[in-house]
C-alpha positions as CSV (number, residue, x, y, z in Angstrom):
1,M,0.0,-0.1,0.0
2,T,1.6,3.3,-1.0
3,T,1.0,6.4,1.0
4,Q,1.1,9.6,-0.8
5,P,3.7,12.1,0.3
6,G,2.3,14.6,2.9
7,A,-0.7,12.2,3.9
8,R,-0.9,10.7,7.4
9,E,-2.3,7.4,8.0
10,T,-4.8,7.4,11.0
11,P,-5.0,4.5,13.4
12,A,-8.4,3.5,12.3
13,A,-7.3,3.3,8.8
14,A,-4.2,1.4,9.4
15,S,-6.1,-1.3,11.5
16,R,-8.9,-1.8,9.2
17,D,-8.9,-4.6,6.6
18,P,-10.9,-3.5,3.6
19,G,-11.9,-7.3,2.9
20,V,-13.3,-7.9,6.3
21,P,-16.8,-6.5,7.2
22,T,-16.9,-4.4,10.2
23,T,-19.3,-5.5,13.1
24,V,-20.8,-3.4,15.9
25,T,-21.2,-5.1,19.3
26,R,-24.3,-4.1,21.3
27,G,-25.0,-4.9,25.0
28,P,-28.0,-7.1,25.9
29,V,-31.4,-5.5,25.8
30,V,-32.6,-4.9,29.5
31,A,-36.5,-5.0,29.9
32,P,-37.9,-2.3,32.3
33,A,-38.4,-3.9,35.9
34,P,-42.0,-4.2,36.8
35,E,-41.6,-1.9,39.9
36,Q,-41.1,0.8,37.3
37,F,-44.7,0.5,36.2
38,A,-46.1,-0.5,39.5
39,A,-45.4,2.7,41.3
40,P,-47.1,5.2,39.1
41,L,-50.2,2.6,38.7
42,L,-50.5,2.5,42.5
43,S,-50.3,6.3,42.6
44,L,-53.0,6.6,40.1
45,R,-55.4,4.2,41.8
46,L,-54.7,6.0,45.1
47,V,-55.6,9.3,43.6
48,A,-58.8,7.7,42.1
49,L,-59.7,6.2,45.4
50,M,-59.4,9.5,47.2
51,T,-61.3,11.4,44.7
52,A,-64.0,8.8,44.8
53,I,-64.2,9.3,48.7
54,V,-64.6,13.1,48.3
55,I,-67.4,12.7,45.6
56,L,-69.3,10.2,47.6
57,A,-69.2,12.3,50.7
58,V,-70.4,15.4,48.9
59,G,-73.1,13.7,46.9
60,T,-74.4,11.7,50.2
61,S,-74.5,15.0,52.3
62,F,-76.3,16.9,49.4
63,L,-78.9,14.2,48.9
64,L,-79.6,13.6,52.6
65,S,-80.1,17.4,53.1
66,A,-82.1,17.9,50.0
67,A,-84.4,15.0,51.1
68,R,-85.2,16.7,54.5
69,E,-88.5,18.3,54.9
70,P,-88.0,22.2,54.8
71,V,-88.3,24.4,57.9
72,Y,-89.4,27.9,57.1
73,G,-88.6,31.1,59.0
74,A,-90.4,34.3,59.9
75,R,-88.6,37.4,61.1
76,A,-89.3,40.6,62.9
77,E,-87.2,43.5,64.1
78,I,-87.8,45.5,67.3
79,L,-86.1,48.8,68.1
80,F,-85.2,49.1,71.8
81,T,-84.5,52.8,72.9
82,G,-82.7,53.0,76.2
83,D,-81.1,55.8,78.3
84,T,-78.4,57.3,76.2
85,A,-76.8,58.7,79.3
86,V,-75.6,55.4,80.5
87,S,-72.1,53.7,79.8
88,D,-71.6,51.4,76.7
89,T,-71.4,48.6,79.0
90,A,-74.7,49.3,80.7
91,A,-76.4,49.7,77.4
92,E,-75.1,46.3,76.1
93,R,-76.2,44.7,79.2
94,R,-79.7,46.4,78.8
95,L,-79.8,45.0,75.2
96,D,-78.7,41.6,76.3
97,T,-81.5,41.6,78.9
98,Q,-84.1,42.5,76.4
99,R,-82.7,39.7,74.1
100,V,-83.2,37.3,76.9
101,L,-86.5,38.5,77.7
102,L,-87.9,38.0,74.2
103,G,-87.4,34.5,74.3
104,S,-88.1,34.0,77.9
105,R,-91.0,31.6,79.2
106,A,-92.8,34.8,80.5
107,V,-93.1,36.0,76.8
108,L,-93.7,32.6,75.6
109,E,-96.4,31.2,77.9
110,P,-99.1,33.6,76.5
111,V,-97.9,32.6,72.9
112,S,-98.3,28.9,74.0
113,D,-101.9,29.5,75.3
114,S,-102.9,31.2,72.1
115,T,-101.2,28.8,69.5
116,G,-101.4,25.5,71.5
117,I,-97.5,25.0,70.9
118,A,-95.8,23.8,74.0
119,V,-93.5,26.3,75.6
120,E,-90.4,23.9,75.3
121,D,-91.0,23.7,71.5
122,L,-91.3,27.5,71.3
123,Q,-87.9,27.9,73.1
124,E,-86.4,25.6,70.6
125,D,-87.9,27.4,67.5
126,V,-87.7,31.2,68.7
127,A,-84.1,32.8,68.5
128,A,-83.5,36.4,69.3
129,S,-80.2,38.3,68.7
130,V,-78.8,42.0,68.5
131,I,-78.0,43.2,65.1
132,G,-74.4,44.3,65.2
133,S,-73.7,47.2,67.6
134,S,-77.2,48.6,67.1
135,Q,-80.3,48.8,69.3
136,I,-82.1,46.6,67.1
137,L,-83.5,43.1,68.4
138,E,-83.9,40.5,65.5
139,L,-86.5,37.8,66.3
140,T,-86.6,34.6,64.1
141,V,-89.2,31.9,64.5
142,A,-88.7,28.6,62.7
143,D,-91.6,26.2,61.8
144,R,-92.4,23.5,59.2
145,D,-95.6,25.6,58.3
146,P,-94.7,29.0,56.8
147,A,-97.9,30.6,57.9
148,R,-97.5,29.4,61.3
149,A,-94.1,30.6,61.6
150,E,-95.4,34.1,60.8
151,A,-98.2,33.8,63.1
152,V,-96.0,32.7,66.0
153,A,-93.5,35.5,65.2
154,A,-96.4,38.2,65.5
155,A,-97.5,36.5,68.7
156,V,-94.1,36.8,70.4
157,V,-93.5,40.1,69.3
158,S,-96.9,41.2,70.9
159,S,-96.3,39.3,74.2
160,Y,-92.9,40.9,74.4
161,L,-94.0,44.4,73.8
162,T,-96.8,43.9,76.4
163,L,-94.4,42.5,79.1
164,Q,-91.7,45.1,78.4
165,S,-94.1,47.9,78.8
166,D,-95.5,46.3,82.2
167,V,-91.8,45.9,83.3
168,A,-90.7,49.5,82.3
169,G,-93.9,51.0,83.8
170,D,-94.2,54.7,84.1
171,T,-91.0,55.5,86.1
172,D,-88.7,55.0,83.2
173,Q,-89.9,56.5,80.1
174,A,-86.5,56.1,78.3
175,D,-86.6,52.4,78.1
176,R,-89.3,51.5,75.3
177,A,-89.4,49.0,72.6
178,A,-91.4,49.3,69.2
179,V,-91.8,47.2,66.2
180,L,-89.4,48.3,63.6
181,T,-90.2,45.6,61.0
182,P,-93.3,43.6,61.3
183,P,-93.1,39.8,61.1
184,Y,-92.4,38.7,57.5
185,L,-91.7,35.3,56.0
186,L,-88.0,34.8,54.7
187,D,-87.6,34.1,51.0
188,E,-85.6,30.7,51.6
189,P,-86.1,28.2,54.0
190,L,-83.9,28.0,57.3
191,R,-83.3,24.4,56.6
192,P,-82.1,22.4,54.9
193,R,-79.1,24.0,53.1
194,P,-78.1,21.4,50.5
195,L,-75.1,23.4,49.3
196,Q,-73.8,24.2,52.7
197,S,-74.3,20.6,53.6
198,A,-72.3,19.6,50.4
199,A,-69.6,21.9,51.4
200,A,-69.5,20.3,54.9
201,G,-69.5,16.8,53.3
202,A,-66.6,17.8,51.0
203,L,-64.6,18.8,53.9
204,I,-65.4,15.4,55.7
205,G,-64.6,13.6,52.5
206,I,-61.1,15.4,52.3
207,V,-60.3,14.4,55.8
208,I,-61.3,10.7,55.2
209,A,-59.5,10.5,52.0
210,G,-56.3,12.0,53.5
211,V,-56.4,9.4,56.3
212,T,-57.1,6.7,53.9
213,G,-54.2,7.7,51.6
214,L,-51.8,8.0,54.4
215,V,-52.6,4.6,55.8
216,L,-52.2,3.0,52.3
217,L,-48.9,4.7,51.8
218,Q,-47.6,3.6,55.1
219,R,-48.7,-0.2,54.3
220,R,-46.9,0.2,50.9
221,A,-43.7,1.3,52.5
222,R,-43.4,-1.8,54.6
């Protein structure tokens, strides 16, 4: 073999015989281990299980709430005017006293006599509160019959005003209560609230799903 002047012979060219075919040696083909597929598959199953738990909790809570018999509400607002010369603490105490008086047995017994509803049942269905930092008392009456809820609210307001007037008497003209908003029926039932129940069910489902996932992961790690 003649090499042209000035040309260099590379090692590969020097060792390669043109008459012998070149072969490439490859290593053995290694199949993926089953564990490489098992881990993602278990993760997907776990996510699917946790999602199903949350969906089941939400659906169950919504359906159970929607199936309940509705409870309607009637509301009235009473303005209580007290002595403005007293301190804020004394004014709050007076309002709180009127709130308790509004739902007391002394007010509800005449209502029980006129409606035939037991006082104990009225105490469960009648709720009174003070609106914010105002001098307005808010009365809410719950009943499965909307007309009866409104009638009971009117009877409670009337009984309260009579008792409050008798208690105040003529010696303290500053402490007076008057109807600000006559009893009216609320647009939506007080109960049930399917959407609120579904939200609560979602929280419960998330907790259950989280605990279930944690337990399964710990078992898998063993």
